N, C-alpha and C positions, 0 to 999 in steps of 0.2 A: 619269535620270545611268546609266550604262552601268556595271553591275559589273565588278570587274575581276579578269581572267581569267589564269591562272598561263601564262607561255612554253612552249610544247612543244617539244622538240624534235625537230629535222628525222629526224635518224635515229632515235629512236623512233617518227615516223610509219610510215617506210618499214621498220625491223623488223616491226611490226605490220600492214602489208600484206604484205609477206613471208610473214610466220606464216600471216596469214588464207588465203592462198594454197596454201600447204604442208598444212594440215588442210584445206583443200574438196579438194585434188589427191589426199590421201589416203583421204579419206571416200568418193571418187568411186571410187577405185582400190578400197574393203574393198568399195562396192557392187556393182564390174566382176565382182571375182573371182570364180571359178569350181574348185570342189575339182579339177575334170575337166582343166584346164589341166597339163601334164605340165613338170616342171623341164627347163631349156633343157641339163642334160647327161643327162640321162636319158629315156626312152621310159615311158607309163604303160599297162596293158592294167587295163581297167575290167570286171570280171565283174560281171553285173547278172541278179538273182532274179527272173525271171517271177511275179505275183502276192505273193503272203503266204508269209512262211514258216510250216511245220507244225513240230506237235510231234515226227511222227515223221517220218524221212528227211530231215530238212532239214539234216542235220549228212555235210559231207564237206570232203575235204582238197585242196589245189592243190599238187603238188610237183612238182621240176623232176628232169633224168635221173640226178641225182649223191642222190635220194630226200630232199632239201632242202625242209621243208616253206616253201611261198613264200605261203601264204594257209589260213585254217582257216572254212568257212563255216559258221555256227549259225542265227543270227538275224537278220542284218545283211542289206540290203537290195543293197547292193554294196559288191566289194570293192576296192581300188585298190591293184594291183602294178606296185611299179617296179623296168622292168627298164634294164641295159646298153645299149646300142646292139649290132644283132648278132644273131645267130641264137640262138634258144631254144626248146626243148620242153619242154611245162607238161604237167601229167599230172592230172585233173579227174576225182577219186574219188569215188566214193560205193558203193551196191550194182552197179553197173558203173562202167569207167574208158573215159576220152578223150582221147587225145594231141591237142592244139592244138600246132602249129608257128606260131613269129613269128619274120620279119626285120623288127627294128625301127629306127625311125630319132631321135633324140633330138628330145624336145618334141614328138612328137607322141602322141598318144592312141589306143587301140585297145579293140574295143568286144565282146564276149562276152556273149549271153545263154543262160539256162539254165531250163528248168521240171523240173518232177517230173513224171513220167509213172505212171499206176499201172499194175504188171505185177501177177501171181500172188503176192498176200502182199508184194510188196516195191515201192519208188520207181526208178524207173529215169529218169536225168537226161536230157534233151534240150537239145541246143546249138545254136544261129543264131550264127553270124559274120555279124559287120557290114563286109561288103566291100564298097569305093567301088563305086558305080555300082549294089550292089544295093538293093534294097526293102529290106531290113535295115538299111541305112545310110541310109535314110532317114528310118527309123523312129525312130534313135537318140535324138531329143529327148521321145520317148512313152516310151520304154524307162526312161529316168532320173527323169521326172516323178513327183513327191512323195516320191521314196525317200529313204531315207538312205545316207549314204556312211562307209565305216569302212576307215583307215589298215591296210593290211596289214601293212606292218613292227609294227603294236603288236599284233599276233596273237600270242598266247603260244607257238604251234609255230614262230613264223616264225623261217628260216634252221636250226634244229634238222632232224638227220636222223631219219626215222620209223627206230623200231627193231624188231625182233621183238618177239612178245606174249609172257605168263610161259611159251605150250606153245613156244616157239621157231619160232614161225610169224612171216612177213613176208608179211602179204596186200600191202604196199604193194609190195615187188618184187615178186610173183607177176604184180599188175595191170600195173606197167610193162612185164614182161616180154611182159604177154599183148599191151600194147597197141602195142609194138614189132614183136612178131609179126606183129600184124595189118596194121602200117602197111609193112612191108614185102614183104607176100602182096599187097599190090592194087598198082592202077595210078597212072601220074602223075595220071590224074583225080582220083582219091580224094585224095591228097596235097593237089592244088589246092586242093580245096573245106574241107578242114582246117588252110588255111596263111592267113595273115597278113600281107601283105608290108607294105613302107615306105607305099606309097601310098594305105594302107587307112588310115593312123593320120588322125585327125583334127589339122591345126593348132591351133598356140596361139589364133589368133584364130578356128576354127570352135569348140572345145573352151568357150571362152571365154564362147560364144553359149547353153552350157546352164546 
């Protein structure tokens, strides 16, 4: 004889199937999610450290033209900086300073890489910009492999204006002015070299593969 079975509600079966589908979809989304995909309403700038962090000269700030800190590099491999769509000037400042301009589009991710080059007793930062069509753009996958990302909005300095030190000196302001003076004195080719435009950003589909 067959054992008696309890009748199962059709609605319960349907709900179970739908729930399983939702769980599978969420699992697939989580698996496919990439930290490099920009929000729909903002652009994302990924600043990548080449090599490993060093004990000396590994600290540097990134701030805007209002001296507001947008990221602080210490031992992180990659800082992810959200920006509103439009034009921005960011100043990458350590022993030296480099102004980089951005004209960004929401939903795209822009990549900048730096390495520390040894000078006479100091570390000098050297930067590469991933412009679409360039060798650097094609190497972005290698730039980010095996590296840890950090949300720049969680940095302790984020959003704060860089103030004067105890002696009343503001090195950030001096470096900003120096970088702007250099910018104004150089030609259009120089400005183009140090500017990332809308099309240089990876689309969400491209960034999702990283």
